[in-house]
C-alpha positions as CSV (number, residue, x, y, z in Angstrom):
1,M,62.3,-62.9,48.7
2,K,64.8,-60.5,47.5
3,P,67.3,-58.9,50.0
4,L,65.7,-55.4,49.9
5,Q,62.1,-56.5,50.2
6,D,60.1,-54.2,52.2
7,I,62.6,-51.2,51.8
8,L,60.9,-48.0,50.7
9,V,62.8,-45.6,48.5
10,I,61.5,-42.2,47.5
11,D,63.3,-41.3,44.2
12,L,63.5,-37.5,43.5
13,S,66.1,-38.0,40.8
14,Q,65.8,-37.7,37.0
15,Y,68.0,-38.3,33.9
16,L,70.5,-41.0,34.4
17,S,72.8,-41.1,37.5
18,G,70.1,-41.1,40.2
19,P,67.7,-43.5,38.2
20,C,70.6,-45.8,37.7
21,C,71.1,-46.0,41.4
22,T,67.4,-46.6,42.2
23,L,67.1,-49.2,39.5
24,K,69.7,-51.3,41.2
25,L,67.9,-51.0,44.5
26,A,64.8,-51.9,42.8
27,D,66.3,-55.0,41.2
28,L,67.5,-56.0,44.8
29,G,63.9,-55.9,45.9
30,A,63.3,-52.4,47.2
31,R,60.0,-50.6,46.4
32,V,60.9,-47.4,44.4
33,I,58.3,-44.5,44.2
34,K,59.5,-42.1,41.5
35,I,58.5,-38.6,42.1
36,E,57.7,-36.7,38.9
37,R,56.5,-33.3,37.7
38,P,52.9,-33.3,36.5
39,K,52.4,-33.3,32.7
40,I,56.2,-33.3,32.1
41,G,57.7,-36.0,34.3
42,D,61.4,-36.9,34.4
43,S,63.1,-35.1,31.5
44,C,64.5,-38.4,30.5
45,R,61.2,-39.4,29.1
46,S,61.9,-37.3,26.1
47,M,65.8,-37.7,25.9
48,Y,66.0,-40.0,22.7
49,V,68.8,-42.2,21.6
50,S,68.8,-42.5,17.7
51,N,65.3,-41.0,17.7
52,L,64.1,-44.5,19.1
53,N,60.6,-44.1,20.4
54,M,59.2,-47.0,22.7
55,N,55.5,-46.7,23.5
56,G,55.7,-42.9,23.3
57,E,58.8,-42.2,25.2
58,S,62.6,-42.6,25.1
59,S,64.3,-46.0,25.2
60,I,66.8,-44.6,28.0
61,F,63.8,-43.9,30.2
62,R,62.2,-47.5,29.6
63,A,65.6,-49.0,30.4
64,I,66.5,-47.4,33.6
65,N,63.1,-46.8,35.2
66,R,61.6,-50.3,34.9
67,N,60.5,-51.9,38.1
68,K,59.5,-48.5,39.6
69,E,56.3,-46.6,40.4
70,S,55.4,-43.0,39.4
71,F,53.9,-40.5,41.8
72,C,53.2,-37.0,40.3
73,A,53.8,-34.0,42.5
74,D,55.0,-30.5,42.0
75,L,57.7,-29.8,44.7
76,K,57.0,-26.1,44.5
77,N,53.3,-26.5,45.3
78,Y,52.6,-26.5,49.0
79,S,49.9,-29.2,49.0
80,D,51.9,-31.5,46.8
81,K,55.0,-31.0,49.0
82,K,53.1,-31.9,52.1
83,K,52.3,-35.3,50.4
84,I,56.0,-35.8,49.6
85,L,57.0,-35.0,53.2
86,K,54.5,-37.5,54.5
87,L,55.9,-40.0,52.1
88,I,59.4,-39.2,53.4
89,T,58.4,-40.0,57.0
90,K,57.6,-43.6,56.0
91,A,60.6,-44.2,53.7
92,D,63.8,-46.0,54.4
93,V,65.8,-44.3,51.6
94,L,65.6,-40.9,49.7
95,V,67.6,-40.3,46.5
96,H,68.0,-37.0,44.7
97,N,70.5,-35.5,42.0
98,F,69.5,-31.9,42.0
99,R,72.4,-29.3,41.7
100,P,73.9,-28.1,45.0
101,G,71.6,-25.3,46.5
102,V,68.4,-26.4,44.5
103,I,67.4,-29.1,47.1
104,K,67.9,-26.8,49.9
105,R,65.6,-24.1,48.3
106,L,63.0,-26.9,48.0
107,G,63.4,-27.5,51.8
108,L,64.2,-31.1,51.1
109,D,68.0,-31.1,52.1
110,Y,69.2,-33.5,54.6
111,D,69.1,-31.3,57.7
112,A,65.4,-30.8,56.9
113,V,64.6,-34.4,56.0
114,K,66.4,-36.0,59.0
115,V,64.2,-34.0,61.4
116,L,61.1,-35.7,59.8
117,N,62.8,-39.2,59.7
118,P,66.0,-39.4,61.7
119,S,66.7,-43.0,60.5
120,I,66.5,-42.3,56.7
121,I,69.4,-43.1,54.4
122,Y,69.7,-39.9,52.3
123,G,71.5,-40.4,49.0
124,E,72.7,-37.6,46.8
125,I,74.6,-37.4,43.4
126,S,76.1,-34.1,42.2
127,G,78.4,-33.3,39.2
128,Y,81.5,-32.1,41.1
129,G,80.5,-31.8,44.8
130,K,79.6,-28.8,46.9
131,E,82.9,-27.2,47.1
132,G,85.5,-25.7,44.6
133,P,85.3,-23.7,41.4
134,W,83.4,-26.5,39.4
135,K,80.6,-27.0,42.0
136,K,77.9,-25.1,39.8
137,K,78.9,-26.6,36.5
138,P,76.3,-29.0,34.9
139,G,76.9,-32.5,35.8
140,Q,76.7,-33.9,32.3
141,D,78.4,-37.1,31.4
142,L,80.5,-36.0,28.5
143,L,81.7,-32.8,30.4
144,V,82.7,-34.7,33.5
145,Q,84.5,-37.3,31.2
146,A,86.5,-34.4,29.5
147,L,87.4,-32.8,32.9
148,S,88.4,-36.1,34.5
149,G,91.4,-37.0,32.3
150,V,89.8,-40.4,31.1
151,T,89.4,-39.1,27.5
152,M,93.3,-39.0,27.2
153,L,93.5,-42.7,27.8
154,S,91.5,-44.1,24.8
155,G,92.2,-43.9,21.1
156,N,95.5,-43.6,19.4
157,A,98.1,-41.1,20.1
158,N,97.7,-39.0,17.0
159,K,93.8,-38.9,17.0
160,G,93.1,-36.7,20.1
161,P,91.1,-37.4,23.1
162,V,88.3,-40.0,22.8
163,P,85.3,-40.2,25.2
164,L,84.0,-43.5,26.3
165,G,81.2,-44.8,24.2
166,L,78.6,-45.0,27.2
167,A,77.3,-42.5,29.9
168,M,80.0,-44.0,32.1
169,A,80.1,-41.1,34.7
170,D,76.3,-41.4,35.1
171,M,76.2,-45.2,35.5
172,L,79.4,-45.3,37.7
173,S,78.1,-42.6,40.2
174,G,74.7,-44.3,40.3
175,G,76.3,-47.5,41.2
176,H,78.5,-45.9,43.7
177,L,75.5,-44.3,45.3
178,A,73.8,-47.6,45.5
179,Q,76.8,-49.1,47.3
180,G,76.8,-46.3,49.8
181,I,73.2,-46.6,50.4
182,L,73.5,-50.3,51.0
183,A,76.3,-49.6,53.5
184,G,74.0,-47.1,55.2
185,L,71.3,-49.5,55.5
186,V,73.7,-52.0,57.2
187,Q,74.8,-49.3,59.6
188,K,71.2,-48.5,60.2
189,G,70.5,-52.2,61.1
190,K,73.3,-52.1,63.7
191,S,72.7,-48.5,65.2
192,G,69.3,-47.6,64.2
193,K,70.7,-44.3,62.8
194,G,70.3,-42.9,59.4
195,C,72.9,-41.1,57.5
196,K,73.7,-39.0,54.4
197,V,75.5,-40.7,51.4
198,S,77.1,-38.2,49.0
199,V,78.6,-39.1,45.6
200,N,79.8,-36.9,42.7
201,M,80.3,-37.9,39.0
202,L,83.8,-36.5,38.9
203,E,85.0,-38.6,41.9
204,S,83.4,-41.6,40.4
205,M,85.4,-41.2,37.1
206,L,88.6,-40.6,39.1
207,D,88.0,-43.8,41.0
208,L,87.6,-45.5,37.6
209,Q,91.2,-44.5,36.9
210,F,92.8,-45.8,40.2
211,E,95.4,-47.8,38.4
212,T,96.5,-44.9,36.2
213,V,96.3,-42.2,38.7
214,T,98.4,-44.2,41.1
215,T,101.0,-44.8,38.4
216,Y,101.1,-41.1,37.4
217,Y,102.0,-40.1,40.9
218,H,104.8,-42.7,41.4
219,D,106.5,-42.4,38.0
220,G,107.4,-38.7,38.4
221,G,104.3,-37.4,36.8
222,Q,105.3,-38.6,33.3
223,P,102.7,-37.5,30.6
224,T,100.2,-40.1,29.5
225,Q,101.6,-41.7,26.3
226,R,99.1,-43.6,24.1
227,T,100.5,-45.8,21.4
228,E,100.4,-44.6,17.8
229,S,98.2,-47.4,16.7
230,N,96.2,-50.2,18.3
231,N,95.9,-48.5,21.7
232,A,93.8,-50.2,24.4
233,H,95.6,-49.2,27.6
234,A,97.9,-46.2,27.7
235,Y,100.1,-47.7,30.6
236,L,100.5,-51.2,29.2
237,G,103.1,-52.4,26.8
238,A,102.7,-54.4,23.6
239,P,100.8,-56.4,22.4
240,Y,97.8,-55.0,24.4
241,G,95.3,-53.8,21.8
242,I,92.9,-54.7,19.0
243,Y,94.1,-55.6,15.6
244,Q,92.5,-55.9,12.3
245,T,92.5,-59.4,10.6
246,A,91.5,-60.5,7.1
247,D,87.8,-60.7,8.1
248,G,87.4,-58.9,11.4
249,Y,89.3,-57.9,14.4
250,L,91.4,-59.8,17.2
251,A,92.0,-58.6,20.7
252,L,95.4,-59.4,22.2
253,A,96.1,-58.8,26.0
254,M,99.2,-59.4,27.8
255,G,101.7,-61.9,26.3
256,A,105.3,-62.6,25.7
257,I,106.3,-61.0,22.4
258,P,108.9,-63.7,21.4
259,Q,106.4,-66.4,22.0
260,L,103.9,-64.6,19.8
261,G,106.5,-64.3,17.2
262,E,106.9,-68.0,17.1
263,L,103.2,-68.9,17.3
264,L,102.4,-66.4,14.6
265,Q,105.4,-67.0,12.5
266,C,106.0,-63.3,12.7
267,F,109.7,-63.6,13.0
268,D,110.5,-59.9,13.2
269,L,109.2,-60.1,16.7
270,L,111.9,-62.4,17.9
271,V,114.3,-59.6,18.4
272,Y,112.3,-58.2,21.3
273,Q,113.7,-60.5,24.0
274,E,113.9,-58.0,26.8
275,V,110.6,-57.5,28.6
276,S,111.4,-53.8,28.9
277,S,111.4,-53.5,25.1
278,W,107.8,-54.6,25.0
279,Y,106.9,-51.2,26.5
280,D,109.8,-49.0,25.2
281,Q,109.3,-50.4,21.5
282,R,105.6,-50.9,21.7
283,D,104.8,-48.7,18.8
284,K,107.1,-50.6,16.6
285,I,106.0,-54.0,17.9
286,K,102.2,-53.1,17.4
287,Q,102.7,-51.9,13.9
288,T,104.6,-55.1,13.1
289,L,101.8,-57.1,14.6
290,A,99.2,-55.1,12.8
291,D,100.6,-55.6,9.5
292,H,101.2,-59.4,10.0
293,L,97.7,-60.2,11.5
294,K,95.9,-58.7,8.4
295,T,97.2,-61.7,6.3
296,E,94.8,-64.2,7.9
297,T,91.3,-64.5,9.5
298,T,90.3,-64.0,13.0
299,E,89.4,-67.8,13.4
300,H,92.9,-68.7,12.0
301,W,94.7,-66.8,14.6
302,L,92.4,-67.9,17.4
303,S,93.0,-71.5,16.4
304,I,96.8,-71.0,17.0
305,L,96.7,-68.7,20.1
306,E,94.0,-70.2,22.2
307,P,95.4,-73.7,22.5
308,A,98.8,-72.0,23.5
309,D,96.9,-70.2,26.3
310,I,97.5,-66.8,24.8
311,W,95.0,-64.3,26.1
312,C,93.0,-63.3,23.0
313,A,89.6,-62.9,21.8
314,D,87.3,-62.4,18.7
315,V,85.9,-58.7,18.6
316,M,82.1,-59.0,18.3
317,D,79.3,-56.7,17.5
318,W,76.0,-57.0,19.2
319,E,74.5,-59.0,16.4
320,R,77.1,-61.8,16.6
321,L,77.3,-61.7,20.4
322,F,73.5,-62.0,20.8
323,E,73.6,-65.2,18.7
324,H,76.4,-66.8,20.4
325,D,75.9,-69.6,23.0
326,G,78.2,-67.8,25.3
327,F,75.9,-64.9,25.6
328,K,72.7,-67.1,25.5
329,V,73.8,-69.2,28.6
330,L,73.9,-66.0,30.7
331,Q,70.2,-65.3,30.3
332,M,71.1,-61.6,30.5
333,L,67.9,-60.4,28.6
334,Q,64.4,-60.3,30.2
335,T,61.0,-59.2,28.9
336,V,59.1,-56.7,31.0
337,K,55.6,-55.4,30.5
338,M,54.0,-51.9,31.2
339,S,50.6,-51.5,32.7
340,D,49.1,-50.9,29.3
341,G,50.4,-54.4,28.1
342,Y,53.4,-52.9,26.0
343,K,56.3,-55.3,26.4
344,Y,60.0,-54.8,25.7
345,Q,63.2,-56.7,26.1
346,T,66.0,-55.2,28.3
347,T,68.8,-56.5,30.4
348,R,68.3,-58.0,33.9
349,C,70.3,-57.3,37.1
350,P,73.7,-58.9,36.8
351,I,73.7,-60.1,40.5
352,K,72.8,-63.5,41.5
353,I,71.9,-64.4,45.1
354,D,72.5,-68.1,46.1
355,G,72.6,-68.9,42.4
356,R,69.1,-67.1,41.7
357,L,68.7,-64.6,39.0
358,L,67.2,-61.3,40.1
359,T,64.5,-60.6,37.5
360,S,61.3,-58.6,37.5
361,E,58.5,-58.5,34.8
362,K,57.6,-54.8,35.7
363,G,58.4,-52.3,33.0
364,S,58.7,-48.6,33.4
365,P,55.6,-46.7,34.7
366,A,53.5,-44.3,32.8
367,L,53.5,-40.7,34.1
368,G,51.7,-40.6,37.3
369,E,50.1,-44.0,37.0
370,D,50.6,-45.0,40.6
371,T,49.5,-41.7,42.1
372,D,46.1,-42.6,43.3
373,K,47.1,-46.0,44.6
374,I,50.1,-44.5,46.7
375,E,47.8,-41.7,48.1
376,D,45.2,-44.3,49.2
377,E,48.1,-46.4,50.8
378,F,50.1,-43.7,52.5
379,L,48.2,-40.3,52.6
């Protein structure tokens, strides 16, 4: 039995942030009923990555909407809305990611919903919250990253801002909403009372930067300085970064520069005896390391550094990672199946409960495939 068994979630969200939240709840055992527009469904069904079509729809939709049910309803249609309201009276959790104001116009804001179901945990995600000059801006991942400051931390100093290579704002805010909903369910178990849990994408991206934001406010507001080469963390000294080798790349985390000089026989590094120089002179140190590490293979350097307990790693692509025993032992992949028999491989929930993997064989639903069953059961 999974921890959220018998918890009913009504999911009004679409695209990425809300569905990321409800996927986490589903993996923990909740029953998630995804409410979708007739004929069109969640817009994410047609949002393709690299034009990859999986059984007629996008891989993103397949990945983040597995283990859910699909119920078709037009929230602007009186008859359909009555059905949704009845479902809400039976639900433990409701999730949406409509822009501020839209959910109220639909009559499904928290004040309206809690009258129907006072014990419901009401979760909402927005781009920037309900106040301030940005409240009506579109909550799109790249735009949130751009405003959050995070793009000024990645990449080298002379290459301009670099966004993260994932929809990080969507996924983080979805994870934060799931955390808040779980806290709400615990509170409900103690008091019997529901609550509203609100998350916005910008705050999630600011929370991601808690280390650097704290540093900024305690170092006199010094501007962020990325290194000229091999930048991996704008606020850490050398050798922190990724370096090209004769046949690949090598990641180096924190380490004593003189020790590295001895181990690598890169004797130009021995002059940097003062710890402060590993930050103040990090551009010169990194360039010296970069030139030296190109002379041998990644495996050569690992064979020297790992026995000396230097924090380092090979830099892998997915092809090499997926073939490695270090990945295989994790059992991070699972095969799921849609109702029409279509199977696909995707990741599993990364959480274990008492050592047990949380897996599910249920793939993403076809549009409205559960409507009749849900109507018979609840309506």
